[in-house]
C-alpha positions in Angstrom: -6.7 -58.0 13.7 -5.4 -60.5 16.4 -7.2 -63.3 17.1 -9.0 -63.1 20.9 -7.8 -66.7 21.9 -4.3 -65.8 21.3 -1.7 -65.4 24.2 1.8 -65.0 22.9 5.2 -62.6 21.8 3.5 -60.5 19.0 5.4 -59.7 15.9 7.8 -56.7 15.4 4.7 -54.8 13.9 1.2 -55.1 13.3 -1.8 -52.6 12.9 -4.1 -51.8 15.4 -7.8 -50.3 16.7 -10.3 -48.5 14.6 -9.3 -47.2 11.0 -9.0 -43.2 11.2 -8.1 -43.1 15.1 -8.4 -39.2 15.4 -4.9 -37.9 15.3 -5.6 -35.8 12.4 -8.0 -33.8 14.4 -5.4 -32.9 17.0 -3.4 -31.6 13.9 -6.1 -29.4 12.8 -6.6 -28.0 16.4 -3.2 -26.5 16.2 -4.0 -24.4 13.3 -4.3 -21.1 15.8 -1.1 -21.7 16.9 0.0 -21.8 13.6 -1.7 -18.6 12.5 -0.4 -16.5 15.3 3.3 -17.7 14.2 2.6 -16.7 10.3 4.5 -13.7 10.3 7.5 -15.1 12.9 9.6 -16.6 10.1 9.4 -13.1 7.5 10.1 -10.8 10.6 13.3 -12.7 11.8 16.4 -11.1 10.8 19.4 -13.1 9.3 20.9 -13.0 13.1 18.0 -15.1 14.4 18.1 -19.1 14.8 16.5 -20.7 11.7 12.8 -22.3 12.7 12.6 -25.9 13.4 11.9 -27.9 10.0 9.7 -30.9 10.3 11.2 -34.4 10.2 11.0 -36.5 7.1 7.6 -38.0 6.5 7.5 -41.8 7.3 7.9 -44.2 4.7 4.5 -44.9 2.6 2.7 -48.0 3.7 0.0 -49.5 1.7 -2.7 -49.0 4.3 -6.2 -48.7 2.4 -8.1 -47.2 5.5 -5.0 -45.0 7.3 -5.2 -47.1 10.4 -2.3 -47.2 12.8 0.9 -49.0 12.6 2.8 -49.7 16.1 6.3 -50.8 15.4 8.5 -52.0 18.4 11.3 -54.9 19.1 8.5 -56.7 21.1 4.6 -56.6 22.5 2.6 -58.6 24.8 -1.2 -59.6 23.7 -3.5 -60.5 26.0 -6.4 -63.5 25.5 -9.0 -60.6 25.0 -7.0 -59.3 22.3 -5.5 -56.4 24.2 -2.0 -55.3 23.4 1.0 -53.5 25.8 3.7 -52.4 23.9 7.4 -51.3 25.7 10.5 -50.1 25.0 10.9 -47.5 22.6 7.7 -47.7 20.6 7.0 -45.9 17.2 3.2 -45.2 16.2 2.7 -44.2 12.6 0.0 -42.8 11.0 0.5 -41.3 7.3 2.6 -38.5 7.8 2.5 -38.7 11.6 4.7 -40.5 14.0 4.4 -40.9 18.1 7.1 -42.3 19.8 6.8 -43.6 23.5 8.1 -45.8 25.8 4.8 -47.5 26.6 1.6 -48.1 24.2 -1.4 -50.1 25.7 -3.9 -51.0 23.5 -7.6 -51.8 24.3 -9.5 -53.7 21.8 -12.9 -53.7 23.5 -13.2 -49.8 23.6 -10.4 -48.8 20.9 -8.9 -46.7 23.2 -4.5 -46.3 22.9 -2.9 -44.8 26.0 0.7 -43.6 25.5 3.2 -43.0 28.5 6.2 -42.0 29.2 8.5 -39.8 26.9 5.5 -39.4 24.6 6.8 -37.5 21.5 4.5 -36.5 18.3 5.1 -35.2 15.1 3.7 -34.2 11.9 4.7 -32.0 9.0 3.7 -29.0 10.9 4.0 -29.1 14.9 5.7 -31.8 17.6 4.1 -32.4 20.9 6.0 -33.5 23.9 4.2 -35.0 26.6 4.7 -37.7 29.6 1.2 -39.3 29.1 -1.8 -39.1 26.2 -4.6 -41.0 24.9 -6.8 -41.6 22.2 -10.6 -42.4 22.3 -12.2 -44.8 20.0 -14.9 -42.6 19.8 -12.6 -39.9 17.9 -11.6 -38.2 21.1 -7.6 -37.7 22.1 -6.4 -36.1 25.2 -2.7 -34.8 26.2 -1.6 -33.9 29.4 1.1 -31.2 30.6 1.9 -30.7 26.6 4.4 -28.7 25.2 4.3 -28.0 21.6 6.7 -26.8 18.6 6.1 -25.3 15.3 7.9 -26.1 12.6 9.2 -24.3 9.4 8.4 -21.0 11.8 9.3 -20.1 15.4 6.3 -20.3 17.6 6.0 -22.6 21.1 4.1 -23.1 24.1 2.3 -25.3 26.8 -1.0 -26.2 28.0 -1.6 -28.2 30.8 -4.2 -30.4 29.2 -5.4 -30.4 25.5 -8.5 -32.2 24.7 -9.7 -33.1 21.2 -13.1 -33.8 20.5 -15.0 -35.3 17.8 -15.6 -33.0 14.9 -12.5 -30.6 15.2 -13.4 -29.5 18.6 -10.6 -28.6 20.7 -10.0 -27.2 24.5 -6.9 -26.3 25.5 -6.2 -25.4 29.5 -3.7 -23.0 31.0 -2.3 -21.9 27.5 1.5 -20.7 27.3 2.5 -19.3 24.1 5.2 -17.5 22.3 6.8 -16.8 19.1 10.4 -16.0 20.6 12.7 -19.0 19.8 14.3 -21.4 22.4 16.1 -19.7 24.9 14.3 -16.0 24.5 10.8 -15.4 26.2 10.4 -11.4 25.4 6.9 -12.0 24.7 4.4 -14.8 26.0 0.3 -14.8 25.8 -1.4 -17.0 28.2 -4.5 -17.9 28.4 -7.0 -19.8 31.1 -8.7 -21.4 28.1 -9.5 -21.6 24.7 -11.5 -23.5 22.7 -11.0 -24.3 19.0 -13.8 -25.2 16.2 -11.4 -26.2 13.6 -14.4 -27.2 11.0 -15.7 -23.3 11.7 -12.0 -22.1 11.5 -13.0 -20.2 14.7 -11.6 -19.6 18.3 -11.9 -18.0 21.7 -9.9 -17.7 24.5 -10.7 -16.5 28.0 -8.7 -15.2 31.1 -6.2 -14.1 28.3 -3.1 -11.6 28.9 0.0 -10.8 27.3 3.3 -10.4 29.1 6.2 -8.5 27.3 9.3 -8.7 29.0 8.1 -9.7 32.4 5.3 -7.0 32.4 1.6 -7.8 31.9 0.9 -5.6 29.1 -2.8 -6.2 28.1 -5.8 -7.9 29.7 -8.8 -8.9 28.4 -11.5 -11.4 29.9 -12.5 -12.8 26.3 -10.7 -12.8 23.1 -11.9 -14.3 19.9 -9.6 -14.9 16.8 -9.8 -16.8 13.2 -8.1 -20.4 13.1 -7.1 -19.9 9.7 -6.8 -17.3 6.9 -10.7 -16.6 6.8 -11.6 -13.7 8.6 -13.7 -13.2 11.8 -15.4 -10.8 13.9 -13.8 -9.6 17.1 -11.5 -7.0 19.0 -8.0 -5.9 17.5 -5.3 -4.6 19.2 -5.5 -1.2 20.6 -4.2 2.2 19.2 -2.2 4.8 20.9 0.0 8.3 20.0 0.1 11.8 20.7 0.0 15.1 19.1 0.2 18.3 20.8 -3.2 19.6 19.2 -5.0 16.6 20.6 -3.5 15.0 23.5 -3.2 11.2 24.5 -5.2 9.2 22.3 -6.5 5.6 22.3 -8.6 3.8 20.1 -9.8 0.1 20.6 -11.1 -1.2 17.3 -13.7 -4.0 16.7 -13.8 -5.9 13.4 -17.3 -6.7 11.6 -17.0 -9.8 9.3 -20.3 -8.9 7.6 -19.9 -11.3 4.9 -16.6 -12.8 2.4 -16.8 -9.3 0.3 -17.9 -6.9 2.7 -16.3 -5.8 6.1 -16.5 -2.9 8.8 -14.0 -1.6 11.3 -15.2 0.5 14.1 -12.7 2.2 16.2 -14.4 3.9 19.2 -11.5 6.5 20.9 -10.5 9.0 23.5 -8.4 12.1 22.6 -7.4 13.4 26.0 -7.5 17.1 24.9 -10.7 16.7 23.0 -12.8 14.4 24.3 -14.6 10.7 22.7 -14.6 9.9 19.1 -15.6 7.1 16.7 -14.1 6.2 13.7 -15.2 3.9 10.8 -14.2 1.8 7.8 -16.4 0.2 5.9 -15.2 -1.8 2.2 -16.6 -3.8 -0.1 -16.3 -5.8 -3.2 -18.4 -7.5 -5.6 -17.8 -8.8 -9.4 -18.2 -5.4 -10.7 -17.3 -2.7 -8.4 -15.1 -2.1 -5.6 -15.4 0.8 -2.7 -14.8 1.9 0.7 -16.0 4.6 3.1 -14.1 6.3 5.7 -15.9 8.2 8.5 -14.9 9.9 11.7 -17.5 11.8 14.4 -16.3 13.5 17.3 -19.6 14.6 18.8 -18.4 17.4 21.0 -15.0 18.7 20.9 -14.0 20.3 24.0 -11.5 22.5 22.6 -14.6 24.6 20.5 -17.4 23.0 21.7 -18.8 21.6 18.5 -19.1 18.5 16.4 -16.2 17.7 14.2 -16.4 15.0 11.3 -14.6 13.9 8.0 -16.7 11.3 5.3 -14.8 10.0 2.4 -16.7 7.9 -0.1 -15.1 6.4 -3.2 -16.3 4.0 -5.5 -15.3 2.2 -9.3 -17.9 0.5 -10.7 -17.7 -1.7 -14.5 -20.9 -1.7 -15.8 -19.6 -4.0 -18.5 -16.5 -3.9 -20.5 -16.9 -0.4 -22.4 -18.8 1.6 -19.5 -17.2 2.5 -16.2 -18.9 5.0 -13.2 -17.1 6.2 -10.0 -17.8 8.2 -7.5 -15.2 10.2 -5.0 -16.4 12.2 -2.6 -14.9 13.9 0.8 -16.6 16.2 3.4 -14.9 17.7 6.6 -17.2 19.6 9.1 -14.7 22.7 9.2 -12.3 24.6 7.7 -9.4 23.7 10.8 -10.0 19.9 10.5 -7.2 18.9 8.8 -5.0 21.4 11.0 -6.2 20.2 14.3 -6.1 16.2 13.3 -4.5 15.6 10.3 -0.5 14.8 11.0 2.2 15.9 8.6 2.6 19.0 6.4 1.3 17.5 3.2 -1.6 16.7 5.3 -2.3 19.8 7.1 -1.8 22.0 3.7 -5.0 20.4 2.3 -6.7 23.1 0.2 -9.4 21.7 -1.3 -11.5 18.6 -1.1 -13.0 17.4 -4.5 -16.5 16.0 -4.7 -16.5 14.1 -8.2 -19.0 11.5 -10.0 -17.5 10.4 -13.5 -18.6 8.5 -15.9 -16.1 6.4 -18.7 -16.8 4.9 -22.3 -14.1 2.9 -24.1 -14.4 1.7 -27.6 -12.4 1.1 -30.7 -12.3 4.5 -31.8 -14.5 6.7 -29.0 -13.0 7.6 -25.4 -15.9 9.5 -23.6 -15.0 11.1 -20.2 -17.9 12.6 -18.4 -18.0 14.3 -14.6 -19.9 16.2 -12.0 -16.8 18.0 -10.1 -17.1 20.2 -7.1 -14.8 21.2 -4.0 -14.8 22.0 -0.4 -12.3 25.2 0.2 -10.6 24.1 3.0 -8.4 27.5 3.0 -11.1 30.0 3.5 -8.3 32.6 3.2 -7.9 31.9 -0.3 -10.4 34.7 -2.4 -13.7 33.8 -3.5 -12.7 34.9 -7.1 -9.5 32.4 -7.1 -11.2 29.6 -5.9 -12.0 26.6 -8.6 -15.1 26.6 -10.7 -17.4 23.5 -10.5 -17.8 21.5 -13.7 -21.7 20.5 -13.2 -21.2 18.4 -15.9 -17.8 18.4 -18.1 -18.0 16.1 -21.0 -14.8 15.3 -22.9 -15.6 12.7 -26.2 -12.4 11.8 -28.3 -12.1 9.4 -31.5 -10.0 7.9 -33.5 -10.5 6.7 -37.3 -7.6 5.1 -39.0 -7.6 5.8 -43.1 -7.5 2.5 -44.5 -3.7 1.2 -45.2 -2.5 5.0 -45.7 -0.6 5.6 -42.2 -3.5 8.3 -42.3 -5.8 8.9 -39.4 -8.7 11.2 -38.4 -9.2 12.5 -35.0 -11.4 14.7 -33.2 -11.6 16.1 -30.1 -14.6 17.6 -28.0 -15.3 19.2 -24.9 -18.5 20.7 -23.3 -18.4 22.0 -20.0 -20.8 24.2 -17.9 -18.7 26.2 -15.1 -20.5 27.5 -11.6 -19.1 29.8 -9.0 -20.8 32.3 -6.7 -18.1 35.3 -8.0 -17.6 36.0 -11.4 -18.8 34.9 -14.8 -20.0 31.4 -15.2 -21.3 29.6 -18.5 -21.1 27.1 -20.8 -18.0 26.5 -23.1 -17.8 23.9 -26.0 -14.8 23.0 -27.8 -14.2 21.1 -31.4 -11.3 20.4 -32.8 -10.9 17.7 -35.8 -7.9 16.9 -37.1 -6.0 14.7 -39.8 -2.5 13.2 -38.8 0.0 11.1 -40.8 2.2 8.5 -38.9 5.3 6.9 -40.1 7.7 5.0 -37.6 10.7 3.1 -38.1 13.6 1.5 -35.7 15.6 4.8 -36.4 13.4 7.6 -36.9 9.2 8.5 -36.6 7.6 11.5 -39.0 4.3 12.8 -37.3 2.6 15.9 -39.0 -0.8 17.0 -38.5 -3.2 19.9 -39.3 -6.8 20.5 -37.7 -8.9 23.3 -36.9 -10.0 24.2 -33.4 -13.5 25.9 -32.4 -15.0 27.4 -29.3 -18.2 28.7 -28.3 -18.9 30.3 -25.3 -23.0 30.9 -23.6 -22.0 33.3 -20.5 -24.0 34.7 -17.6 -22.4 37.2 -15.1 -20.3 39.0 -17.9 -19.1 42.2 -17.6 -21.0 45.5 -18.8 -20.6 46.0 -22.7 -18.9 41.9 -22.9 -20.5 39.6 -25.0 -22.7 36.9 -23.6 -21.7 34.4 -26.4 -18.3 34.7 -27.7 -16.5 32.5 -30.4 -13.1 31.7 -31.2 -11.9 29.9 -34.5 -8.4 28.9 -35.8 -6.6 26.3 -37.7 -3.1 24.7 -36.5 -0.4 22.7 -37.8 2.1 20.6 -36.1 5.3 18.4 -36.9 7.1 16.0 -34.8 9.7 14.1 -36.3 13.1 12.4 -34.7 16.0 10.2 -34.9 17.6 7.1 -32.9 21.1 6.6 -32.9 22.5 3.6 -30.9 26.0 2.2 -30.9 28.1 -0.1 -28.6 29.4 2.2 -25.6 32.5 -0.3 -25.0 33.7 -3.8 -26.2 32.8 -6.5 -23.9 31.0 -4.7 -21.2 27.7 -5.1 -23.1 26.4 -1.2 -22.9 24.2 0.6 -25.5 24.4 4.5 -26.0 21.9 6.5 -28.0 21.7 9.6 -29.3 18.0 11.3 -29.9 17.4 14.4 -31.4 13.8 15.4 -31.7 11.9 18.8 -33.4 8.6 20.1 -33.2 7.5 22.5 -35.3 4.1 24.0 -34.6 2.1 26.9 -36.2 -1.0 28.6 -34.9 -2.3 32.1 -36.0 -2.8 34.7 -33.4 -6.7 35.5 -32.3 -7.1 38.1 -30.1 -8.8 36.4 -26.8 -8.9 38.8 -24.3 -13.0 38.9 -24.3 -13.0 35.3 -23.5 -13.4 34.7 -19.6 -10.7 32.4 -17.5 -12.5 29.1 -16.1 -9.9 26.7 -15.9 -6.6 27.8 -18.0 -3.2 28.2 -16.5 0.5 28.4 -18.0 2.1 25.0 -16.4 5.7 25.0 -15.5 7.9 24.3 -18.7 9.5 20.7 -18.4 10.1 18.1 -21.4 6.6 17.2 -21.4 5.1 21.0 -22.2 8.3 21.6 -24.3 6.9 19.6 -27.2 3.0 20.9 -27.2 1.7 23.1 -29.5 -0.3 24.7 -27.0 1.6 26.6 -24.2 -1.5 26.9 -22.0 -3.5 24.1 -20.2 -7.3 24.4 -20.3 -9.3 25.7 -23.3 -9.7 29.7 -22.8 -6.4 30.5 -24.2 -4.9 28.8 -27.1 -1.2 30.6 -27.4 -0.4 31.6 -31.0 2.8 29.7 -32.6 5.2 30.2 -35.0 8.0 28.1 -33.0 10.5 25.1 -33.5 10.8 23.0 -30.3 14.7 21.4 -30.2 15.5 18.7 -27.7 18.5 16.4 -27.7 18.5 13.0 -25.4 21.2 10.2 -24.6 20.8 7.1 -23.1 22.9 4.6 -21.7 21.5 1.4 -21.5 22.2 -2.3 -20.7 22.3 -4.1 -24.4 21.2 -7.7 -23.1 18.1 -6.5 -21.0 17.7 -3.0 -22.0 17.7 -1.2 -18.4 18.4 2.3 -18.5 21.9 3.4 -16.6 22.2 7.0 -17.4 19.7 9.4 -19.6 20.2 13.2 -20.2 18.0 15.8 -22.2 18.3 19.2 -23.2 16.0 21.7 -24.9 14.2 24.6 -25.8 11.5 26.2 -28.0 12.6 29.0 -30.7 10.0 31.6 -31.8 10.0 32.6 -35.1 7.4 35.3 -34.5 7.0 36.5 -30.7 3.9 35.5 -29.3 1.2 37.8 -28.2 -1.7 35.9 -26.8 -1.5 36.2 -22.5 -3.7 35.6 -19.5 -4.8 38.2 -17.5 -1.8 39.7 -15.7 0.7 37.4 -17.8 3.4 39.4 -20.0 4.4 38.2 -23.0 7.2 36.0 -24.0 10.1 39.1 -24.2 13.0 37.1 -25.9 13.2 34.9 -29.0 13.5 31.6 -27.1 12.0 30.1 -24.1 13.9 28.9 -21.2 16.0 26.3 -22.0 14.9 22.9 -20.0 17.1 20.1 -18.8 17.5 16.4 -16.9 19.8 13.9 -16.3 19.0 11.0 -14.4 21.4 8.3 -13.2 20.2 4.8 -11.8 22.0 2.7 -8.9 25.5 3.7 -10.2 27.9 2.4 -7.4 25.1 2.7 -4.9 23.7 6.1 -5.8 21.2 7.3 -8.0 20.6 11.0 -8.9 17.8 13.2 -10.6 18.2 16.7 -11.8 16.0 18.9 -13.2 16.6 22.5 -14.1 15.1 25.8 -16.2 17.4 28.0 -17.1 16.7 31.6 -18.8 19.6 32.2 -21.2 18.5 35.9 -21.3 18.8 37.0 -18.0 21.0 34.3 -17.0 18.8 33.0 -14.1 17.6 29.8 -12.9 13.9 30.2 -13.0 13.5 26.5 -11.5 15.6 23.3 -10.3 15.1 20.1 -8.9 17.6 17.7 -7.7 17.4 14.3 -5.9 20.3 12.0 -4.7 19.8 8.5 -3.1 22.6 6.4 -1.6 22.2 2.9 -0.7 25.0 0.9 0.1 22.8 -2.2 1.1 19.1 -3.4 1.3 19.1 -2.0 4.5 21.1 1.5 4.5 19.4 4.4 3.0 20.2 8.0 2.7 18.2 10.7 0.5 19.1 14.1 0.2 16.6 16.8 -2.0 17.0 20.7 -3.1 13.8 22.1 -4.5 14.1 26.0 -6.0 11.6 28.2 -7.9 12.5 31.5 -8.3 11.1 34.1 -6.2 9.2 31.0 -4.6 10.5 28.1 -3.3 13.9 27.5 -1.7 13.5 24.0 0.3 16.1 21.2 1.3 14.9 17.7 2.0 16.8 15.4 4.0 15.9 11.8 5.0 17.8 8.6 6.2 17.4 5.2 7.5 20.8 3.7 8.9 21.1 0.6 10.9 23.4 1.1 14.1 23.6 -2.3 15.6 22.4 -5.8 14.5 18.8 -4.6 16.0 18.9 -1.0 16.1 18.0 1.6 13.6 17.4 5.3 13.1 14.9 6.9 10.8 14.7 10.8 10.5 13.8 13.6 8.0 14.3 17.1 8.3 12.4 19.8 5.3 14.1 23.4 5.6 12.6 26.6 4.1 15.9 28.8 3.1 13.0 31.8 2.2 11.3 31.2 5.1 14.2 30.3 7.6 12.1 27.8 9.0 11.8 24.1 9.3 8.9 23.0 7.4 8.9 19.4 8.7 11.1 17.4 11.2 11.1 13.3 11.8 13.0 11.7 14.2 12.8 8.4 15.4 14.3 4.5 16.3 13.2 0.9 15.7 14.2 -1.8 17.3 14.1 -5.3 15.5 14.8 -8.8 17.0 13.9 -12.1 16.5 10.4 -12.1 18.3 9.5 -8.8 18.7 9.9 -5.1 16.7 9.6 -1.7 18.7 8.9 1.9 16.5 9.0 5.3 18.1 8.9 8.1 15.4 8.7 11.8 16.8 7.2 14.2 14.1 7.0 18.0 14.5 5.4 20.0 11.2 4.0 23.3 10.3 0.4 23.4 10.0 -0.6 26.3 8.8 -0.1 29.5 6.4 1.2 31.3 9.9 4.1 28.9 10.2 2.5 27.5 13.9 4.0 24.1 14.4 2.5 21.0 16.0 4.3 17.8 17.2 3.1 13.9 17.3 4.6 11.1 18.3 3.4 7.2 17.0 4.8 4.0 18.6 4.2 0.6 18.2 5.1 -2.4 19.7 4.7 -5.3 16.9 4.9 -9.1 18.5 6.0 -11.0 15.5 4.1 -13.8 15.1 1.0 -12.5 17.0 0.1 -9.0 16.0 0.8 -5.4 17.0 0.3 -3.0 20.0 0.3 1.2 19.3 -0.3 3.3 16.4 1.9 1.9 13.2 4.3 4.9 11.6 5.1 2.5 8.6 2.5 4.3 6.1 3.6 7.8 7.2 7.6 6.7 6.7 6.8 5.0 3.1 5.6 8.4 2.2 8.0 10.5 3.4 11.1 8.2 2.8 11.6 7.6 -0.8 12.8 3.8 -1.1 11.6 3.1 2.8 9.1 0.5 1.6 11.6 -1.6 0.1 14.2 -1.9 2.9 14.9 -5.3 4.3 16.0 -5.9 8.0 19.1 -4.6 8.9 21.7 -7.7 9.0 
């Protein structure tokens, strides 16, 4: 401290005041603005100016109590210890600095006053004003201050900023934007903002949002968090339009109930149907996590009835070996998804699953148990074709290695009680012990296995003259073996090529199974997975007889250093030594000496192109039974074109194309078209555009899609305005586009 009786010129640098003058409190006050601008740096494209960077921190000074240093060419000290520093003055404290034309220090009150071109900087922000002051009590004040956030685009002005002890801050007549200097496409205005940096909460009064000079949203009160912690309050409104429900408006309110659970309620209004309420409740504990989604429309003005949807999902780990889960969904009526879902994939829901399951795992056993039934949404499905409920289903599988012999004993067992209003019902029990030997090395594998399968039924509602307790017992054998050859594909380029032949011989004797019911068994589509299965059916009601050899050949082109795959191609077929005789009701037994030939080709990122093709060809009739081709062209991270074709003989014939393509530095278009050749109808079409600038993003996506089996169409429009560094207004289409357009989620902003 300076002696009180001195009146002379002070040295160029001195330490003043009370320790820990509350400049840091003012810095914390602007954490709101940091939060508001958190997304702006990530959202800005490469054409946007770089955000301002923080200046280098002042050179460290050994100050044990973090007192303020004042540096200047000269200073005048009064007899009472007051100091007047003029010229270009620099005030330093830790990593913060203030430059001003004039600094006055009042020793009696501990107040520091700065005037004339005040320029405050710290690692996060810059404040400029004509005058400011710091109180000995810990308060601070700036008048007509402008601020600039470092390392992100965020700036604004306030007529007055008051910092109170304890980190409470008041801002009067605040004007904020995350647009770069020279651009103010949007701005947020508030008559007052109060911040509590200790509790990380803020509240604005008289707040309104201006976009392109047009007031867009007004609210008399708005609460918000100052940091990453969640806080209760209103979110920005959602609006959209669809042909079935008209214009829709929703106003979400977020309840931060606890650190590990929260609730969002969204009251809304559908112009063609009435008021509704939707909610989302989430929770997370050390052992479990889950979510409840619900929507209620108390009186749909179109059908004069209540409409609702509920979905509850939970997963809970009881300990390291035991887990339970629930996944239950329900809707009020069979037309719910047709009226309210968006997109043909959602409107074509046939069943809703209700399931409660239990899992057990240890070194030898894997046990899965569940109760499962379904709500039928598509009531046109006949009652005798609807799925059975499983109440319950218990699947237990065990593996025990036999010393160091390479042998292992396996057992698979299942008990299911099938329930349905129409047709036979009852219990099915399966037991399948197996002895397997495995030998694997770098260039080959050899895995023979033998086993026995036993099935017992206990049935009700069987047809007259049919046994209520039929059984089935049969042995089975299998040999799975293959080779792996590898060579250098080209000298000096680092490519490796493999040739991988595989052979699976299966033997299962014939047993007549026509007296057994069909609860859950079907014949799956033939593919490279099913090609090597011993039983050609899925489900336990049929075990196909087999005396057959499945042959496949795969080749791959790899990066020898990283193992990345550039090309793979596989061809395979099953040859029958004895014609299969077991069939499902209405199924014809195979009429030829072999299965269809299946093939797959996959090319990954070759000259910006990726291709995948699957085909199933009948060599005896020379007909393609099934094929699927998908091609993706991606010349750079912001451009994408997809083209697909799906075909199944007499069932499906569809083209599917989609794209995302920039047309200028800031504009891009998106689109998708799914067309059914058999129906001569467009199944779904999407068209939209997006404008992406340095501080805002606007998106409009229109969708037209089939909503039911009759081919009726509906149209919806999603509109979103996202203010980078603040929030978004409207209904985002991003989540839909990520599902509809392959590769959309990995796209980068246009250059």
